Backbone as a printed PyTorch tensor [residue, N CA C, xyz], in Angstrom:
tensor([[[  11.5920, -151.6910, -118.8440],
         [  12.2980, -151.3290, -117.6530],
         [  13.6270, -152.0800, -117.6470]],

        [[  14.6740, -151.3910, -117.2770],
         [  16.0060, -151.9930, -117.2100],
         [  16.4320, -152.0720, -115.7510]],

        [[  16.8710, -153.2510, -115.3370],
         [  17.2600, -153.4960, -113.9480],
         [  18.6400, -154.1300, -113.9410]],

        [[  19.4780, -153.7220, -113.0000],
         [  20.8120, -154.3100, -112.8910],
         [  20.7310, -155.5930, -112.0750]],

        [[  21.3710, -156.6610, -112.5900],
         [  21.4750, -157.9400, -111.8860],
         [  22.9440, -158.1750, -111.5710]],

        [[  23.3480, -157.9000, -110.3740],
         [  24.7400, -158.0810, -109.9990],
         [  25.6340, -157.0580, -110.6650]],

        [[  26.9190, -157.3710, -110.7100],
         [  27.8910, -156.4590, -111.3040],
         [  28.0800, -156.6860, -112.7990]],

        [[  27.6680, -157.8410, -113.2940],
         [  28.0480, -158.1900, -114.6560],
         [  26.9060, -158.2050, -115.6660]],

        [[  25.6640, -157.9580, -115.2570],
         [  24.5900, -158.0120, -116.2380],
         [  23.4410, -157.0880, -115.8860]],

        [[  22.6700, -156.7600, -116.9350],
         [  21.4400, -156.0020, -116.7510],
         [  20.3050, -156.8410, -117.3220]],

        [[  19.0890, -156.5110, -116.9300],
         [  17.9140, -157.2380, -117.3680],
         [  16.9190, -156.2420, -117.9460]],

        [[  16.4960, -156.4780, -119.1840],
         [  15.4660, -155.6680, -119.8180],
         [  14.1560, -156.4110, -119.6160]],

        [[  13.2910, -155.8600, -118.7710],
         [  12.0230, -156.5170, -118.4830],
         [  10.9800, -156.1320, -119.5220]],

        [[  10.2610, -157.1360, -119.9920],
         [   9.2990, -156.9770, -121.0730],
         [   7.9180, -157.4410, -120.6100]],

        [[   6.8870, -157.1740, -121.4030],
         [   5.5580, -157.6720, -121.0490],
         [   5.4850, -159.1970, -121.1230]],

        [[   4.4000, -159.7620, -120.6370],
         [   4.1190, -161.2010, -120.6790],
         [   5.1350, -162.0190, -119.8820]],

        [[   5.6110, -161.4520, -118.7880],
         [   6.5660, -162.1010, -117.8860],
         [   7.7940, -162.5790, -118.6600]],

        [[   8.2860, -161.7450, -119.5530],
         [   9.4750, -162.0440, -120.3430],
         [  10.5680, -161.0360, -120.0130]],

        [[  11.7970, -161.4150, -120.2910],
         [  12.9160, -160.4920, -120.0880],
         [  14.0910, -160.9350, -120.9520]],

        [[  15.0250, -160.0300, -121.1150],
         [  16.2710, -160.3390, -121.8180],
         [  17.4070, -159.8870, -120.9150]],

        [[  18.2890, -160.8050, -120.5840],
         [  19.4620, -160.4670, -119.7680],
         [  20.6290, -160.1780, -120.6920]],

        [[  21.3480, -159.1090, -120.3860],
         [  22.4520, -158.6510, -121.2220],
         [  23.7280, -158.6630, -120.3790]],

        [[  24.7470, -159.3600, -120.8840],
         [  26.0600, -159.3840, -120.2380],
         [  27.1040, -158.8980, -121.2260]],

        [[  28.1310, -158.2490, -120.7210],
         [  29.2510, -157.8170, -121.5550],
         [  30.4980, -158.4500, -120.9800]],

        [[  31.0830, -159.3650, -121.7370],
         [  32.2880, -160.0570, -121.2740],
         [  33.2400, -160.2600, -122.4420]],

        [[  34.5010, -160.0490, -122.1930],
         [  35.5660, -160.2300, -123.1780],
         [  35.2910, -159.4430, -124.4610]],

        [[  34.7330, -158.2440, -124.3250],
         [  34.4910, -157.3960, -125.4770],
         [  33.2820, -157.7700, -126.3120]],

        [[  32.4620, -158.6980, -125.8460],
         [  31.2890, -159.1490, -126.5940],
         [  30.0500, -159.0590, -125.7150]],

        [[  28.9310, -158.8150, -126.3390],
         [  27.6640, -158.7950, -125.6300],
         [  27.0250, -160.1780, -125.7240]],

        [[  26.4430, -160.6280, -124.6210],
         [  25.7380, -161.9130, -124.5580],
         [  24.3000, -161.6280, -124.1380]],

        [[  23.3450, -162.1850, -124.8790],
         [  21.9310, -161.9780, -124.6000],
         [  21.2980, -163.3110, -124.2120]],

        [[  20.4830, -163.2910, -123.1630],
         [  19.7730, -164.4850, -122.7310],
         [  18.3020, -164.1520, -122.5740]],

        [[  17.4520, -164.6090, -123.4960],
         [  16.0200, -164.3750, -123.3350],
         [  15.4470, -165.2890, -122.2550]],

        [[  14.5670, -164.7490, -121.4380],
         [  13.9820, -165.4770, -120.3100],
         [  12.4590, -165.4300, -120.3910]],

        [[  11.8070, -166.5260, -119.9750],
         [  10.3630, -166.5670, -119.7520],
         [  10.1890, -166.8190, -118.2600]],

        [[   9.9260, -165.7830, -117.5040],
         [   9.8390, -165.9330, -116.0560],
         [  11.1990, -166.3510, -115.5280]],

        [[  11.2530, -167.3920, -114.6830],
         [  12.5440, -167.8240, -114.1460],
         [  13.3300, -168.7290, -115.0850]],

        [[  12.7110, -169.1640, -116.1900],
         [  13.3410, -170.1090, -117.1050],
         [  13.9530, -169.3890, -118.3070]],

        [[  14.9340, -170.0180, -118.9210],
         [  15.3780, -169.5330, -120.2260],
         [  14.2620, -169.8110, -121.2190]],

        [[  14.3420, -169.1810, -122.3610],
         [  13.2250, -169.2380, -123.3060],
         [  12.8910, -170.6670, -123.7340]],

        [[  13.8890, -171.4530, -124.0550],
         [  13.6280, -172.8340, -124.4950],
         [  13.0410, -173.6710, -123.3680]],

        [[  13.5870, -173.5080, -122.1710],
         [  13.0600, -174.2450, -121.0230],
         [  11.6300, -173.8620, -120.6840]],

        [[  11.3140, -172.5720, -120.8080],
         [   9.9510, -172.1180, -120.5510],
         [   8.9620, -172.6850, -121.5490]],

        [[   9.3670, -172.7330, -122.8240],
         [   8.4970, -173.3040, -123.8500],
         [   8.3150, -174.7950, -123.6270]],

        [[   9.3800, -175.4910, -123.2640],
         [   9.2930, -176.9200, -122.9840],
         [   8.3740, -177.1770, -121.7940]],

        [[   8.4980, -176.3720, -120.7470],
         [   7.6520, -176.5160, -119.5610],
         [   6.1810, -176.3240, -119.9260]],

        [[   5.8710, -175.2630, -120.6750],
         [   4.4870, -174.9970, -121.0740],
         [   3.9440, -176.1320, -121.9310]],

        [[   4.7480, -176.6190, -122.8610],
         [   4.3040, -177.7090, -123.7280],
         [   4.0350, -178.9850, -122.9370]],

        [[   4.9270, -179.3150, -122.0120],
         [   4.7470, -180.5280, -121.2150],
         [   3.5240, -180.4310, -120.3060]],

        [[   3.3450, -179.2890, -119.6450],
         [   2.1880, -179.1270, -118.7570],
         [   0.8920, -179.1590, -119.5480]],

        [[   0.8770, -178.4870, -120.7010],
         [  -0.3300, -178.4870, -121.5350],
         [  -0.6640, -179.8890, -122.0280]],

        [[   0.3420, -180.6070, -122.5040],
         [   0.1180, -181.9740, -122.9920],
         [  -0.3370, -182.9050, -121.8760]],

        [[   0.2720, -182.7730, -120.7170],
         [  -0.1160, -183.6100, -119.5820],
         [  -1.5390, -183.3040, -119.1270]],

        [[  -1.9180, -182.0300, -119.1460],
         [  -3.2830, -181.6690, -118.7390],
         [  -4.3150, -182.2360, -119.7060]],

        [[  -4.0450, -182.1360, -120.9950],
         [  -4.9750, -182.6700, -121.9960],
         [  -5.0330, -184.1930, -121.9050]],

        [[  -3.8800, -184.8320, -121.8050],
         [  -3.8520, -186.2920, -121.7140],
         [  -4.5370, -186.7870, -120.4400]],

        [[  -4.2720, -186.1290, -119.3140],
         [  -4.9100, -186.5310, -118.0560],
         [  -6.4140, -186.3350, -118.0840]],

        [[  -6.8580, -185.2410, -118.6620],
         [  -8.2920, -184.9890, -118.7550],
         [  -8.9500, -185.9880, -119.7090]],

        [[  -8.2970, -186.2800, -120.8200],
         [  -8.8440, -187.2560, -121.7700],
         [  -8.8950, -188.6470, -121.1600]],

        [[  -7.8820, -189.0010, -120.3970],
         [  -7.8740, -190.3200, -119.7430],
         [  -8.9530, -190.4080, -118.6730]],

        [[  -9.1270, -189.3390, -117.9000],
         [ -10.0950, -189.3650, -116.7920],
         [ -11.5380, -189.2010, -117.2620]],

        [[ -11.7690, -188.3160, -118.2260],
         [ -13.1470, -187.9970, -118.5950],
         [ -13.5230, -188.4650, -119.9920]],

        [[ -12.5760, -188.9390, -120.7670],
         [ -12.8810, -189.3250, -122.1430],
         [ -13.0800, -188.0840, -123.0000]],

        [[ -13.8520, -188.2440, -124.0570],
         [ -14.1140, -187.1230, -124.9450],
         [ -15.3130, -186.3480, -124.4100]],

        [[ -15.0680, -185.5650, -123.3970],
         [ -16.1060, -184.7610, -122.7420],
         [ -15.7980, -183.2880, -122.9750]],

        [[ -16.7540, -182.4120, -122.6820],
         [ -16.4880, -180.9800, -122.8470],
         [ -15.2740, -180.4890, -122.0560]],

        [[ -15.0210, -181.0760, -120.8980],
         [ -13.8740, -180.6460, -120.0980],
         [ -12.5610, -180.9500, -120.8300]],

        [[ -12.5280, -182.0310, -121.6070],
         [ -11.3400, -182.3690, -122.3940],
         [ -11.1230, -181.3400, -123.4960]],

        [[ -12.2080, -180.9260, -124.1420],
         [ -12.0950, -179.9070, -125.1800],
         [ -11.6320, -178.5740, -124.6000]],

        [[ -12.1230, -178.2340, -123.4080],
         [ -11.6860, -176.9950, -122.7510],
         [ -10.2020, -177.0800, -122.4010]],

        [[  -9.7670, -178.2300, -121.8940],
         [  -8.3480, -178.4000, -121.5610],
         [  -7.4900, -178.2960, -122.8230]],

        [[  -7.9540, -178.8740, -123.9320],
         [  -7.2230, -178.7720, -125.1920],
         [  -7.1360, -177.3320, -125.6820]],

        [[  -8.2380, -176.5980, -125.5720],
         [  -8.2430, -175.1960, -125.9750],
         [  -7.2790, -174.3780, -125.1170]],

        [[  -7.3070, -174.6080, -123.8040],
         [  -6.4000, -173.8720, -122.9120],
         [  -4.9330, -174.2290, -123.1810]],

        [[  -4.6740, -175.4840, -123.5310],
         [  -3.3150, -175.8880, -123.8760],
         [  -2.8220, -175.1910, -125.1330]],

        [[  -3.6760, -175.0920, -126.1420],
         [  -3.3000, -174.3950, -127.3710],
         [  -3.0940, -172.9090, -127.0960]],

        [[  -3.9290, -172.3190, -126.2630],
         [  -3.7720, -170.8980, -125.9290],
         [  -2.4810, -170.6410, -125.1440]],

        [[  -2.0970, -171.5810, -124.2750],
         [  -0.8410, -171.4250, -123.5290],
         [   0.3510, -171.4540, -124.4750]],

        [[   0.3030, -172.3280, -125.4770],
         [   1.3990, -172.3890, -126.4410],
         [   1.3960, -171.1440, -127.3320]],

        [[   0.2030, -170.6370, -127.6820],
         [   0.1220, -169.3870, -128.4530],
         [   0.6680, -168.2170, -127.6360]],

        [[   0.4450, -168.2410, -126.3250],
         [   1.0000, -167.2150, -125.4350],
         [   2.5190, -167.2580, -125.4760]],

        [[   3.0880, -168.4470, -125.4990],
         [   4.5430, -168.5720, -125.6160],
         [   5.0350, -168.0520, -126.9620]],

        [[   4.2560, -168.2630, -128.0110],
         [   4.6410, -167.7280, -129.3230],
         [   4.7000, -166.2040, -129.2830]],

        [[   3.7560, -165.5890, -128.5920],
         [   3.7840, -164.1230, -128.4370],
         [   5.0170, -163.6860, -127.6580]],

        [[   5.3930, -164.4590, -126.6450],
         [   6.5910, -164.1160, -125.8850],
         [   7.8580, -164.2740, -126.7260]],

        [[   7.8750, -165.2530, -127.6270],
         [   8.9920, -165.3800, -128.5570],
         [   9.1190, -164.1130, -129.3980]],

        [[   7.9980, -163.6130, -129.9020],
         [   8.0110, -162.4160, -130.7360],
         [   8.5020, -161.2110, -129.9480]],

        [[   8.0440, -161.0600, -128.7080],
         [   8.4470, -159.9200, -127.8750],
         [   9.9440, -159.9740, -127.5770]],

        [[  10.4580, -161.1440, -127.1990],
         [  11.8830, -161.2370, -126.8640],
         [  12.7590, -161.0970, -128.1110]],

        [[  12.3360, -161.6380, -129.2490],
         [  13.1220, -161.4790, -130.4750],
         [  13.1560, -160.0160, -130.9140]],

        [[  12.0400, -159.3170, -130.7570],
         [  12.0260, -157.8870, -131.0750],
         [  12.9960, -157.1120, -130.2070]],

        [[  13.0310, -157.4450, -128.9260],
         [  13.9620, -156.7790, -128.0050],
         [  15.4050, -157.1030, -128.3690]],

        [[  15.6870, -158.3660, -128.6920],
         [  17.0460, -158.7420, -129.0800],
         [  17.4950, -157.9820, -130.3270]],

        [[  16.6000, -157.8570, -131.2960],
         [  16.9260, -157.1360, -132.5240],
         [  17.2180, -155.6780, -132.2350]],

        [[  16.3880, -155.0590, -131.4060],
         [  16.6150, -153.6440, -131.0640],
         [  17.9260, -153.4560, -130.3230]],

        [[  18.2200, -154.3310, -129.3800],
         [  19.4820, -154.2170, -128.6420],
         [  20.6810, -154.3600, -129.5720]],

        [[  20.6120, -155.3000, -130.4940],
         [  21.7090, -155.4880, -131.4370],
         [  21.8650, -154.2800, -132.3570]],

        [[  20.7550, -153.6800, -132.7510],
         [  20.8370, -152.4830, -133.5890],
         [  21.4520, -151.3210, -132.8260]],

        [[  21.0820, -151.1590, -131.5640],
         [  21.6530, -150.0830, -130.7530],
         [  23.1490, -150.2760, -130.6040]],

        [[  23.5710, -151.4960, -130.3380],
         [  24.9960, -151.7700, -130.1630],
         [  25.7530, -151.5610, -131.4750]],

        [[  25.1750, -151.9890, -132.5840],
         [  25.8500, -151.8520, -133.8770],
         [  25.9580, -150.4010, -134.3270]],

        [[  25.0000, -149.5600, -133.9660],
         [  25.0090, -148.1800, -134.4490],
         [  25.6080, -147.1860, -133.4700]],

        [[  25.8670, -147.6080, -132.2530],
         [  26.4480, -146.7120, -131.2660],
         [  27.9570, -146.8500, -131.2930]],

        [[  28.6210, -145.7850, -131.6810],
         [  30.0740, -145.8590, -131.8360],
         [  30.7990, -145.9940, -130.5020]],

        [[  30.1950, -145.5570, -129.4250],
         [  30.8750, -145.6490, -128.1330],
         [  30.8860, -147.0700, -127.5880]],

        [[  30.0760, -147.9700, -128.1570],
         [  30.0260, -149.3410, -127.6650],
         [  30.9520, -150.2800, -128.4180]],

        [[  31.5450, -149.8430, -129.5090],
         [  32.5060, -150.6800, -130.2260],
         [  33.8600, -149.9790, -130.2590]],

        [[  34.8490, -150.7550, -130.4940],
         [  36.1920, -150.1940, -130.5320],
         [  36.3390, -149.2840, -131.7460]],

        [[  37.0170, -148.1490, -131.6080],
         [  37.1750, -147.2420, -132.7430],
         [  37.9120, -147.8660, -133.9150]],

        [[  38.7910, -148.8240, -133.6670],
         [  39.5520, -149.4260, -134.7520],
         [  38.7240, -150.4350, -135.5520]],

        [[  37.5540, -150.8460, -135.0260],
         [  36.7370, -151.8230, -135.7100],
         [  35.4980, -151.1570, -136.3000]],

        [[  35.3420, -151.1600, -137.6260],
         [  34.1140, -150.6390, -138.2030],
         [  32.9660, -151.6100, -137.9620]],

        [[  31.7380, -151.1080, -138.0410],
         [  30.5710, -151.9630, -137.8400],
         [  30.5190, -153.0670, -138.8900]],

        [[  30.8600, -152.7340, -140.1490],
         [  30.9300, -153.7130, -141.2270],
         [  32.2650, -153.5590, -141.9320]],

        [[  32.8140, -154.6620, -142.3640],
         [  34.0460, -154.5980, -143.1310],
         [  33.7660, -153.9550, -144.4810]],

        [[  34.7970, -153.5480, -145.1790],
         [  34.6530, -152.7810, -146.4080],
         [  33.8150, -153.5180, -147.4510]],

        [[  34.0960, -154.7580, -147.7560],
         [  33.3660, -155.4900, -148.7880],
         [  32.1530, -156.2340, -148.2700]],

        [[  31.9230, -156.2250, -146.9790],
         [  30.8570, -157.0130, -146.3860],
         [  29.4740, -156.4600, -146.6970]],

        [[  29.2890, -155.1550, -146.7760],
         [  27.9760, -154.5760, -147.0490],
         [  27.4810, -155.0030, -148.4230]],

        [[  28.3670, -155.0330, -149.3980],
         [  27.9790, -155.4410, -150.7450],
         [  27.5730, -156.9060, -150.7630]],

        [[  28.3120, -157.7660, -150.0750],
         [  27.9740, -159.1790, -150.0790],
         [  26.6690, -159.4370, -149.3490]],

        [[  26.3430, -158.6530, -148.3330],
         [  25.0690, -158.8250, -147.6590],
         [  23.9170, -158.4820, -148.6020]],

        [[  24.0460, -157.4040, -149.3410],
         [  22.9840, -157.0340, -150.2930],
         [  22.8320, -158.0900, -151.3710]],

        [[  23.9180, -158.6290, -151.8420],
         [  23.8400, -159.6460, -152.8900],
         [  23.2220, -160.9390, -152.3740]],

        [[  23.4170, -161.2270, -151.1060],
         [  22.8760, -162.4650, -150.5400],
         [  21.3660, -162.4810, -150.3780]],

        [[  20.7310, -161.3280, -150.3550],
         [  19.2770, -161.2740, -150.1550],
         [  18.5040, -161.6180, -151.4130]],

        [[  19.1160, -161.4240, -152.5870],
         [  18.3670, -161.6460, -153.8280],
         [  18.9590, -162.7450, -154.6610]]])
């Protein structure tokens, strides 16, 4: 789902409470991946800190008890959930970049998508 945020940006909403905000300024597109209200890095940091604090607090309070193992498992699953959100947002970013690169109406007519010798150098760089 695509939603307009103000006059200068749109938001592509994705599953797993993820989104990508797209802005067009000074002839360039800017992409900002989001996890809920946070940017992607901040969301991952928040999840990691909360998971670590929950495991540490449970281990301190209960020792090596089943509740500590459950907290550790839930912490690992929360971080794995963030990994899935990374994959979803990166896939969206790649698709958006491909659409922009292949749509002639989104780039200036005087600028080709790739410079004349650039395609050859890209192929040579892969092998």
